[in-house]
N, C-alpha and C positions, 0 to 999 in steps of 0.2 A: 741703599748703601749697605754694602754687606759688614756686619761686625764680626771682628775677630773674638772669641773667647778665651778665657783660661784655660778651658780644655783641649781648644784648637792649637794654643801655644805647647801646652805640656804635650800633645800627640806629637806635634812637629819637633819636639826638642828629643822626645823618645826615641822617633825614628830616626834623627839624625844621628843619636847616639849609638843606636844599634848599628848603622851605616860605618860610623869610625870603626867601631868594634871588630865587625866583618872585615874593614879594610886591613886593620892591624893583624888581624889572624891570617888572611890570605897572604899578605906580604911577607908574614914570618914564615909561612909554610914555603913559600917560593925560595926563600935567603937559605932556610935549612935544605932544600934540596939542590941549590946551587953552591952553597959554602959551606954545607954542614952543620948540623946542629951545635957542636961545641964551637965553631968558629963564629957564630952569628950573635952578636950582641944586641940588647934591646936599644941602644942608641942605634945601630944601624938599621935595626926595623922603622925605628922612628924616623929616621931620614927618610927613608925607602917609601914609607907610608904617608910623608908629608905632613906628619904631625909632631908636637913636640914631646920630647922624651918624658916630660911628667903627664904629659896626655896618655902616653902609652901605656906609662905604669898607674894611671888612672884605673884604664879597663884592664889592665893583665899585671899582676903585683911582681912578676919575674918570668922567665921564660918558660920554669915550670908550668905556672898557669897556662901559657901558651899551650904547652903538650895537652894538659887537662882538656882545654876545650877543644882541641884537635881529636883527642879521643872521642869527644863528647858528638863531635860533628861527624867521625868515620862511625860512630855507632847509628847516627840518626839515616847516613847514607846508606848504610848496610841493611838497615830496618826496612826503608823506603824501596831498596833495590830487591827484597825476596818476599814483598808482599804478593806479586802474583803467582809465584812459585808456591808460596805457602797454601794460597788460597784456592788452588788447583790441582794439585799433586797431593798423594795421600800414601803412596809407599814409602818407606822409611829411607831407603838407601838413596833414590833421586832426590828426595826432601835433603836429607844431610849432605851429600854432595853438592847439591846445587846451594846450600846455604855458604859452605867452605869455599867454593868456587867463586861465588860472587863477592865474597870477602877479599879474595885476592884481584878482582876488577876494579872494587872500590879502592882499595890500599895501594894499587900499581903505581900510582903518581909518585907515590912516598919511597918506593923501594930503594931508592938511590941514597936516601940517608938514614935507612931503618939501621943499618949496621950500626953507626956512631951514636946513635939514639940510643940501641939496644944497650950499651956499655952503661949508659946512666939508668935505664929502665931495668936492667937486671941486679942493680944493687937493693938488696931486701929493705935497706932503710931509707930508699930514694920514694919521693912521692908519686915520681911515675911508675913506680914499680905496677904491675897490674894487680898486684894483691894487695896494694895501700889502701889505707882508709880514704885518701884524697882520690884514689881511682874507683872508688865504690859506686857511685851512677853509672860511669861505663860499664863495668863489670857487671851489676844488676841489669842492665839494658842489653848486654850480649847472653846473660842465663836466660832471661826472659825470650829471645829469638830460640834458643834451643828446647826452652819449654814449650813453645809453639811446634818446634818441629815434632817434638814427642807425641802431646796431646793430640795434633791434628792428624797424626799417622795410623798406619796399620799395626804399629809395631806392639806386640802384646807381652808383657812383663809382669814380674810380681809387683803388687803395689809400693811396697818400700822400695824397692829398686826406682819404680817409675818416679817416686819423689826426689830421688837423687841424682837421676840420670842427668838432667839439664845443667848442672853443674859440673859433672863429670863430662860431658859431652864439649863443655867449654874449656876444661883442662886439656881434652884432646885436641881444640883448635889453637890453644896455647902452644901446643908442640908444633902443631903445623905452622904456626907463626914463627916460631923460633927456626926451624928448618927453611921456612922462606926468606928470613933473614939474611940467612947464609948460602942461599941458591944462587948461582951464578950462571945457571944454564937460561938459554934462548927463551925468553917467554916464561921464564921460571916453570919449564918444563917437568924437573924433576920433581917440584911440589905438586903440579897438577898430577902426576904419575901417583904419588904419594896419596892425595885424596882418593882418586879412581880405584885403588886397591885396598886401601886401609877401611873404607865405609862399607863395602859388602862384609870384610872380615867382622869389623865390627859388629854389625848386624846379624852376622850368624852367630858369634858370641852370646849376644843378648836373648836372641831365641833360645838359645840352649838352657837358660837361668830357668825355664819352666819345667826341665827336666827334674824329676824329685833326687835324684842323686846329685845333682850340680845345685841343688836349692839350698843347702846346708853351707857349701862353702861361698855363696852370695850372702846368707846371712852374717857369715864371719867376717866378709869381706867390708860390709856396710858397717859392722860393728867397730872394724878399725877404724873408718873412715870417721866416724863419729866421736871415736875417743881422741883423734889428733886435730879435730877441727878446733878452731880458737873459739 
């Protein structure tokens, strides 16, 4: 006779809890797409997921916590989606272009509610701001992707700029995301054009930083960045 151990019970409870957590998150994201972030309540999410309101709050203390989970999910999906590209491509332009365009593909299902959600995320005091302490894990994961873009590429820049470059490239992505939020063109064509034309320009500017006359400007720019960092 097979004996059920305490470990088996614990593992089963953990797996069930993880399934419930994923169900609540996937339900919330569907409702955000269908109804908008602002109009979706925790009660509605719980009802649609088939769990009690108390259970929904047990896993996610608020809609903000759900969106933080979405940030983490998006970063996990993005990281997985760019693995093959980063492992095979060495040239900086296709690496950077591919990473940004892959983000568009990963985020595409959520484009419809991105505008209403952005109103909350744009508030500097909101925990959903990409610059908030609450968003740090997702932010750090995103910066790490750009660190890999730089370190595995053929790009040669001064060492001090190289150290700051992953975060600067993440800031570039934030600009692309803002443009994407407001892009109503078919298949976000204008955002794709922005990426395709901006990345080669960035590549050319970065390679210029090795020229002695430009080096001093780069040093001043990095000094400015360091002086305003929190």
